[in-house]
NUNU-25341 format. One record per atom (N, C-alpha, C, O, CB): residue number from 0; residue in three letters; atom name; x, y, z. Coordinates in nm, 4 decimals, decimal comma. Atoms other than C-alpha are relative to their C-alpha. Last residue first. Glycine has a CB too. Layout:
# residues N
     i    aa   at         xx         yy         zz
   NUM   ALA   CA          X          Y          Z
...
***
This chain:
# residues 62
     i    aa   at         xx         yy         zz
    61   VAL    N    -0,0087    -0,1195    -0,0597
    61   VAL   CA    -7,0223   -14,1579   -24,5235
    61   VAL    C    -0,1198     0,0438     0,0851
    61   VAL    O    -0,1182     0,1526     0,1427
    61   VAL   CB     0,0258     0,0903    -0,0977
    60   SER    N     0,1278    -0,0713    -0,0526
    60   SER   CA    -6,9930   -14,5078   -24,6274
    60   SER    C     0,0274     0,1306     0,0737
    60   SER    O     0,1142     0,1335     0,1610
    60   SER   CB    -0,0779    -0,0933     0,0987
    59   VAL    N    -0,0239    -0,0808    -0,1329
    59   VAL   CA    -6,6799   -14,6065   -24,8372
    59   VAL    C    -0,1472     0,0730     0,0139
    59   VAL    O    -0,2075     0,1431    -0,0673
    59   VAL   CB     0,1431     0,1223    -0,0115
    58   ILE    N     0,1370    -0,0540    -0,0190
    58   ILE   CA    -6,6709   -14,8811   -25,1265
    58   ILE    C     0,0167     0,0791     0,1529
    58   ILE    O     0,0728     0,0251     0,2483
    58   ILE   CB    -0,1262    -0,1360    -0,0034
    57   GLU    N     0,0335    -0,1285     0,1015
    57   GLU   CA    -6,3329   -14,9581   -25,2606
    57   GLU    C    -0,1301     0,0765     0,0374
    57   GLU    O    -0,1554     0,1861    -0,0124
    57   GLU   CB    -0,0220    -0,0525    -0,1604
    56   GLU    N    -0,0892    -0,1113    -0,0406
    56   GLU   CA    -6,2347   -15,1981   -24,9720
    56   GLU    C    -0,0219     0,1254    -0,0860
    56   GLU    O     0,0080     0,2363    -0,0418
    56   GLU   CB     0,1480    -0,0442    -0,0097
    55   ASP    N     0,0436    -0,0645    -0,1382
    55   ASP   CA    -6,5461   -15,4010   -25,0552
    55   ASP    C     0,0694     0,1210     0,0425
    55   ASP    O     0,0144     0,2270     0,0725
    55   ASP   CB     0,0192    -0,0955     0,1123
    54   LYS    N    -0,0331     0,0938    -0,1282
    54   LYS   CA    -6,4195   -15,4549   -25,4028
    54   LYS    C    -0,0491     0,0575     0,1139
    54   LYS    O    -0,0582     0,1802     0,1178
    54   LYS   CB     0,1504    -0,0257     0,0268
    53   LEU    N    -0,0582    -0,0666    -0,1147
    53   LEU   CA    -6,6056   -15,2694   -25,6939
    53   LEU    C     0,0363    -0,0992     0,0934
    53   LEU    O    -0,0410    -0,1935     0,1105
    53   LEU   CB    -0,0891     0,0989     0,0624
    52   LEU    N     0,0733    -0,0411    -0,1115
    52   LEU   CA    -6,6992   -15,4811   -25,9954
    52   LEU    C     0,0891     0,0772     0,1005
    52   LEU    O     0,2116     0,0686     0,0915
    52   LEU   CB    -0,0638    -0,1192     0,0633
    51   GLU    N    -0,0343     0,0916    -0,1227
    51   GLU   CA    -6,4624   -15,4835   -26,3046
    51   GLU    C    -0,1069     0,0796     0,1275
    51   GLU    O    -0,1252     0,1997     0,1475
    51   GLU   CB     0,2022     0,0068     0,0419
    50   LEU    N    -0,1285    -0,0518    -0,0920
    50   LEU   CA    -6,6217   -15,3268   -26,6067
    50   LEU    C    -0,0044    -0,0867     0,1068
    50   LEU    O    -0,0958    -0,1644     0,1347
    50   LEU   CB    -0,0034     0,1586     0,0581
    49   ASN    N    -0,1118     0,0932     0,0233
    49   ASN   CA    -6,8360   -15,5051   -26,8881
    49   ASN    C     0,1089     0,0648     0,0765
    49   ASN    O     0,2230     0,0590     0,0306
    49   ASN   CB     0,0374    -0,0234    -0,1560
    48   ASN    N    -0,1138    -0,0746     0,0901
    48   ASN   CA    -7,0692   -15,1982   -26,9088
    48   ASN    C     0,1019    -0,0910    -0,0090
    48   ASN    O     0,1932    -0,0500    -0,0806
    48   ASN   CB     0,0612     0,1392     0,0583
    47   PHE    N     0,0572    -0,0380     0,1402
    47   PHE   CA    -7,3640   -15,4151   -26,7746
    47   PHE    C     0,0901     0,0776    -0,1066
    47   PHE    O     0,0729     0,0741    -0,2285
    47   PHE   CB    -0,1209     0,0888     0,0238
    46   ARG    N     0,0214     0,1544     0,0607
    46   ARG   CA    -7,1434   -15,5550   -26,4863
    46   ARG    C    -0,0682     0,0409    -0,1358
    46   ARG    O    -0,0108     0,0017    -0,2374
    46   ARG   CB    -0,1119    -0,1171     0,1056
    45   LEU    N    -0,1321     0,0586     0,0318
    45   LEU   CA    -7,0543   -15,1832   -26,3921
    45   LEU    C    -0,0015    -0,1170    -0,0666
    45   LEU    O     0,0687    -0,1228    -0,1676
    45   LEU   CB     0,0748    -0,0215     0,1085
    44   LEU    N    -0,0475    -0,0874     0,1226
    44   LEU   CA    -7,4030   -15,0688   -26,4135
    44   LEU    C     0,1357    -0,0408    -0,0378
    44   LEU    O     0,1647    -0,0586    -0,1561
    44   LEU   CB     0,0020     0,1583     0,0312
    43   LEU    N     0,0534     0,0308     0,1259
    43   LEU   CA    -7,5079   -15,3611   -26,1994
    43   LEU    C     0,0450     0,0891    -0,1134
    43   LEU    O     0,0675     0,0404    -0,2243
    43   LEU   CB    -0,1403     0,0026     0,0095
    42   GLN    N    -0,0600     0,1262     0,0404
    42   GLN   CA    -7,2388   -15,2910   -25,9302
    42   GLN    C    -0,0675    -0,0543    -0,1220
    42   GLN    O     0,0021    -0,1123    -0,2054
    42   GLN   CB    -0,0063    -0,1009     0,1117
    41   ALA    N    -0,1289    -0,0261     0,0708
    41   ALA   CA    -7,3621   -14,9314   -25,9226
    41   ALA    C     0,0475    -0,1285    -0,0383
    41   ALA    O     0,0771    -0,1371    -0,1575
    41   ALA   CB     0,1063     0,0752     0,0843
    40   VAL    N     0,0321    -0,0665     0,1200
    40   VAL   CA    -7,7234   -15,0584   -25,8595
    40   VAL    C     0,1357     0,0531    -0,0660
    40   VAL    O     0,1467     0,0477    -0,1885
    40   VAL   CB    -0,1031     0,1164     0,0299
    39   ALA    N     0,0433     0,1128     0,1080
    39   ALA   CA    -7,6066   -15,3082   -25,5892
    39   ALA    C    -0,0242     0,0711    -0,1387
    39   ALA    O     0,0182     0,0140    -0,2392
    39   ALA   CB    -0,1476    -0,0828     0,0476
    38   ILE    N    -0,1300     0,0757     0,0247
    38   ILE   CA    -7,4091   -15,0241   -25,4178
    38   ILE    C    -0,0457    -0,1154    -0,0951
    38   ILE    O     0,0212    -0,1476    -0,1932
    38   ILE   CB     0,0732    -0,0591     0,1449
    37   THR    N    -0,0821    -0,0800     0,0699
    37   THR   CA    -7,7163   -14,8072   -25,3914
    37   THR    C     0,1272    -0,0620    -0,0703
    37   THR    O     0,1660    -0,0293    -0,1824
    37   THR   CB     0,0359     0,0974     0,0872
    36   ASP    N     0,0767    -0,0068     0,1330
    36   ASP   CA    -7,9301   -15,0908   -25,2673
    36   ASP    C     0,0819     0,0948    -0,0999
    36   ASP    O     0,0952     0,0615    -0,2177
    36   ASP   CB    -0,1573     0,0608     0,0242
    35   ARG    N    -0,0292     0,1252     0,0902
    35   ARG   CA    -7,6794   -15,1694   -25,0067
    35   ARG    C    -0,0790     0,0152    -0,1231
    35   ARG    O    -0,0352    -0,0386    -0,2248
    35   ARG   CB    -0,0387    -0,1418     0,0705
    34   GLU    N    -0,1297     0,0156     0,0539
    34   GLU   CA    -7,6673   -14,7944   -24,9045
    34   GLU    C     0,0307    -0,1206    -0,0704
    34   GLU    O     0,1065    -0,1217    -0,1674
    34   GLU   CB     0,0886     0,0127     0,0958
    33   CYS    N    -0,0140    -0,0791     0,1176
    33   CYS   CA    -8,0453   -14,7748   -24,8917
    33   CYS    C     0,1442     0,0028    -0,0498
    33   CYS    O     0,1652     0,0111    -0,1708
    33   CYS   CB    -0,0490     0,1382     0,0265
    32   TYR    N     0,0699     0,0552     0,1326
    32   TYR   CA    -8,0571   -15,0684   -24,6691
    32   TYR    C    -0,0056     0,0729    -0,1200
    32   TYR    O    -0,0129     0,0162    -0,2290
    32   TYR   CB    -0,1317    -0,0262     0,0211
    31   GLU    N    -0,0815     0,1359     0,0380
    31   GLU   CA    -7,7895   -14,9423   -24,4326
    31   GLU    C    -0,0712    -0,0521    -0,1219
    31   GLU    O    -0,0121    -0,0740    -0,2276
    31   GLU   CB    -0,0004    -0,1226     0,1255
    30   VAL    N    -0,1390    -0,0546     0,0782
    30   VAL   CA    -7,9644   -14,5831   -24,4213
    30   VAL    C     0,0622    -0,1447    -0,0621
    30   VAL    O     0,0738    -0,1662    -0,1827
    30   VAL   CB     0,1311     0,0874     0,1263
    29   ILE    N     0,0464    -0,0529     0,1485
    29   ILE   CA    -8,3137   -14,7627   -24,3421
    29   ILE    C     0,1248     0,0359    -0,0750
    29   ILE    O     0,1493    -0,0074    -0,1876
    29   ILE   CB    -0,1018     0,1390     0,0044
    28   ARG    N     0,0391     0,1132     0,0882
    28   ARG   CA    -8,1399   -14,9592   -24,0570
    28   ARG    C    -0,0370     0,0208    -0,1421
    28   ARG    O    -0,0020    -0,0461    -0,2393
    28   ARG   CB    -0,1066    -0,0622     0,0558
    27   LYS    N    -0,1444     0,0495     0,0418
    27   LYS   CA    -7,9850   -14,6249   -23,9145
    27   LYS    C    -0,0221    -0,1467    -0,0798
    27   LYS    O     0,0601    -0,1779    -0,1659
    27   LYS   CB     0,1067    -0,0212     0,1491
    26   LEU    N    -0,0407    -0,0608     0,1102
    26   LEU   CA    -8,3349   -14,4750   -23,9124
    26   LEU    C     0,1254    -0,0717    -0,0543
    26   LEU    O     0,1430    -0,0967    -0,1736
    26   LEU   CB     0,0207     0,1410     0,0282
    25   ASP    N    -0,1296     0,0276     0,0147
    25   ASP   CA    -8,4673   -14,7165   -23,6660
    25   ASP    C     0,0524     0,0436    -0,1278
    25   ASP    O     0,0617    -0,0349    -0,2221
    25   ASP   CB     0,0211    -0,1311     0,0194
    24   ASN    N    -0,0714    -0,1128    -0,0228
    24   ASN   CA    -8,7727   -14,5522   -23,5185
    24   ASN    C     0,1592    -0,0291    -0,0334
    24   ASN    O     0,2512     0,0331     0,0197
    24   ASN   CB    -0,0273     0,0447     0,1477
    23   GLU    N    -0,1251     0,0500    -0,0696
    23   GLU   CA    -8,9259   -14,9070   -23,4721
    23   GLU    C     0,0900     0,1236     0,0152
    23   GLU    O     0,1738     0,1198     0,1053
    23   GLU   CB     0,0769    -0,1207    -0,0849
    22   GLU    N     0,0275     0,0833    -0,1273
    22   GLU   CA    -9,2898   -14,8056   -23,5618
    22   GLU    C     0,1318    -0,0404     0,0805
    22   GLU    O     0,1241    -0,0599     0,2018
    22   GLU   CB    -0,0778    -0,1361    -0,0416
    21   TYR    N     0,0865    -0,0360    -0,0928
    21   TYR   CA    -9,2559   -14,5249   -23,7873
    21   TYR    C    -0,0211    -0,0694     0,1216
    21   TYR    O    -0,0484    -0,0164     0,2292
    21   TYR   CB    -0,1008     0,0081    -0,0525
    20   TYR    N    -0,0283    -0,1512    -0,0278
    20   TYR   CA    -8,9221   -14,5805   -23,9656
    20   TYR    C    -0,1027     0,0603     0,1188
    20   TYR    O    -0,0657     0,1262     0,2159
    20   TYR   CB    -0,0233     0,0895    -0,1488
    19   VAL    N    -0,1127    -0,0300    -0,0835
    19   VAL   CA    -8,9192   -14,9528   -23,9685
    19   VAL    C     0,0148     0,1354     0,0588
    19   VAL    O     0,0632     0,1591     0,1694
    19   VAL   CB     0,1118    -0,0247    -0,0706
    18   LYS    N     0,0136     0,0893    -0,1395
    18   LYS   CA    -9,2793   -14,9802   -24,0550
    18   LYS    C     0,1316     0,0423     0,0806
    18   LYS    O     0,1328     0,1019     0,1884
    18   LYS   CB    -0,0024    -0,1871    -0,0294
    17   ALA    N     0,0993    -0,0752    -0,0554
    17   ALA   CA    -9,2330   -14,7106   -24,3524
    17   ALA    C    -0,0243    -0,0531     0,1520
    17   ALA    O    -0,0331     0,0227     0,2486
    17   ALA   CB    -0,1270    -0,0088    -0,0920
    16   VAL    N    -0,0679    -0,1144    -0,0492
    16   VAL   CA    -8,9268   -14,8987   -24,4725
    16   VAL    C    -0,0950     0,0802     0,0934
    16   VAL    O    -0,0499     0,1111     0,2037
    16   VAL   CB     0,0507     0,0857    -0,1176
    15   GLN    N    -0,0095     0,0074    -0,1561
    15   GLN   CA    -9,0924   -15,2518   -24,4916
    15   GLN    C     0,0585     0,1446     0,0473
    15   GLN    O     0,0646     0,1624     0,1690
    15   GLN   CB     0,1074    -0,1330     0,0526
    14   SER    N     0,1622     0,0015    -0,0687
    14   SER   CA    -9,2371   -15,2367   -24,8482
    14   SER    C     0,0080     0,0220     0,1559
    14   SER    O    -0,0863     0,0599     0,2253
    14   SER   CB    -0,0863    -0,1633    -0,0245
    13   GLY    N     0,0643    -0,1141     0,0078
    13   GLY   CA    -8,8747   -15,1287   -24,9710
    13   GLY    C    -0,1503     0,0124     0,0784
    13   GLY    O    -0,1973     0,1078     0,1403
    13   GLY   CB    -0,0079     0,0219    -0,1422
    12   ASP    N     0,0133    -0,0364     0,1456
    12   ASP   CA    -8,7007   -15,4440   -24,8668
    12   ASP    C    -0,0884     0,1455     0,0130
    12   ASP    O    -0,1263     0,1893     0,1216
    12   ASP   CB    -0,0860    -0,1339    -0,0971
    11   ILE    N     0,1294    -0,0588     0,0336
    11   ILE   CA    -8,5478   -15,5392   -24,5192
    11   ILE    C    -0,0182     0,0149    -0,1616
    11   ILE    O     0,0735    -0,0125    -0,2390
    11   ILE   CB    -0,0111     0,1437     0,0733
    10   ASP    N     0,0759    -0,0487    -0,1173
    10   ASP   CA    -8,2584   -15,7136   -24,4025
    10   ASP    C    -0,1435     0,0281    -0,0268
    10   ASP    O    -0,2331    -0,0457     0,0141
    10   ASP   CB     0,0612     0,1225     0,0528
     9   GLN    N    -0,0194     0,0722    -0,1090
     9   GLN   CA    -8,0989   -15,8907   -24,6729
     9   GLN    C    -0,0519     0,0083     0,1183
     9   GLN    O    -0,0685    -0,0909     0,1893
     9   GLN   CB     0,0941     0,0008     0,0188
     8   LYS    N     0,1237     0,0042    -0,0798
     8   LYS   CA    -8,2503   -15,6986   -24,9652
     8   LYS    C     0,0205    -0,1134     0,1121
     8   LYS    O    -0,0705    -0,1943     0,1302
     8   LYS   CB    -0,1312    -0,0314    -0,0975
     7   PRO    N     0,0178    -0,1100    -0,0999
     7   PRO   CA    -7,9454   -15,5506   -25,1208
     7   PRO    C    -0,1164    -0,0489     0,1067
     7   PRO    O    -0,1332     0,0117     0,2126
     7   PRO   CB    -0,0441     0,1457    -0,0805
     6   SER    N     0,1379    -0,0809    -0,0194
     6   SER   CA    -7,8948   -15,8857   -25,3160
     6   SER    C     0,0311     0,0997     0,1156
     6   SER    O     0,1026     0,0711     0,2117
     6   SER   CB    -0,1384    -0,1042     0,0431
     5   PRO    N     0,0906     0,0157    -0,1215
     5   PRO   CA    -7,5255   -15,9712   -25,3648
     5   PRO    C    -0,1216     0,0723    -0,0085
     5   PRO    O    -0,1239     0,1888    -0,0482
     5   PRO   CB     0,0647     0,0425     0,1229
     4   ILE    N     0,0134    -0,1301    -0,0803
     4   ILE   CA    -7,3880   -15,9272   -25,7370
     4   ILE    C    -0,1017    -0,0550     0,1321
     4   ILE    O    -0,2099    -0,1112     0,1148
     4   ILE   CB    -0,0786     0,1408    -0,1071
     3   GLY    N    -0,1117    -0,0125    -0,0828
     3   GLY   CA    -7,2455   -16,2263   -25,9193
     3   GLY    C    -0,0171     0,1243     0,1035
     3   GLY    O     0,0749     0,1661     0,1738
     3   GLY   CB     0,1252     0,0154    -0,0912
     2   LEU    N    -0,1208    -0,0529     0,0856
     2   LEU   CA    -7,4813   -16,1866   -26,2108
     2   LEU    C     0,1062     0,0256     0,0975
     2   LEU    O     0,1808     0,1213     0,0764
     2   LEU   CB    -0,0316     0,1377    -0,0867
     1   ILE    N     0,0120    -0,0082     0,1482
     1   ILE   CA    -7,7557   -16,2233   -25,9768
     1   ILE    C     0,1140     0,0620    -0,0480
     1   ILE    O     0,1652     0,1658    -0,0060
     1   ILE   CB    -0,1198     0,0728    -0,0486
     0   ASN    N    -0,1161    -0,0639     0,0810
     0   ASN   CA    -7,6759   -16,3387   -25,6138
     0   ASN    C    -0,0445    -0,0265    -0,1679
     0   ASN    O    -0,0528    -0,1336    -0,2281
     0   ASN   CB     0,1651    -0,0841     0,0461
***
């Protein structure tokens, strides 16, 4: 947790994406990683602008 924002690197990180895709064919896992990464960036932008962070119930995955 940096700045009160959870790390998106809970399961995999960017260096592992190719392996997960080509060796494990686990696109869902990559999508979830990218979603967590995007949420973390959005939360950082909010924090840097002194705005409230999004609550879990305000985040929608499509």
